[in-house]
N, C-alpha and C positions, 0 to 999 in steps of 0.2 A: 494505385497499389500502395504507394508510400504512406498516404494519409490513412488508408485502412489499417496498415500495420501499426501506425502510431496510435490509432484509436484502440486497437487490440491490446497494445502494450499498456496503455493508460488503464484500460479496464482490468487487465491482469494485475497491475500494481494496486488498483483499488481493491480487488478481490483479496489480494495478499494482505493488505492493511486491515480489511474487515476480518479476515480469518485470524490474524495476529491479535486483534482486539478481542475476539471471541475467546481465543485460547487464554489470553492474559486474564480475562474476566473469570474464566472457569478456574484458573489457578488461584485467583483471589488477590493478585497483585494489582489492584485497581489504582494504586497511588501513582503509578508511572503511566503517563499519557501515551497510548499506542501510536498517536499521530506523529510523535517525535521521530520515529524511524522512517516515516514515509517521504518527507520532502526531498532528501538526497536522491532516493531512487527515482522519484518522479522527475527531478531535474535532469538526471542522467538520461531518462527516456526522451526528454524534450530536445536534447542535443542530437 
């Protein structure tokens, strides 16, 4: 159950990152890499 929840959390973080990238692309601010926001959240899930 713990592993399943970890995988679900990781997939949710990935989905959020992809959604953020799509929104930023739509807004036209492509100069800021959307991946920069992801690592801290992913590291929080890994703990």
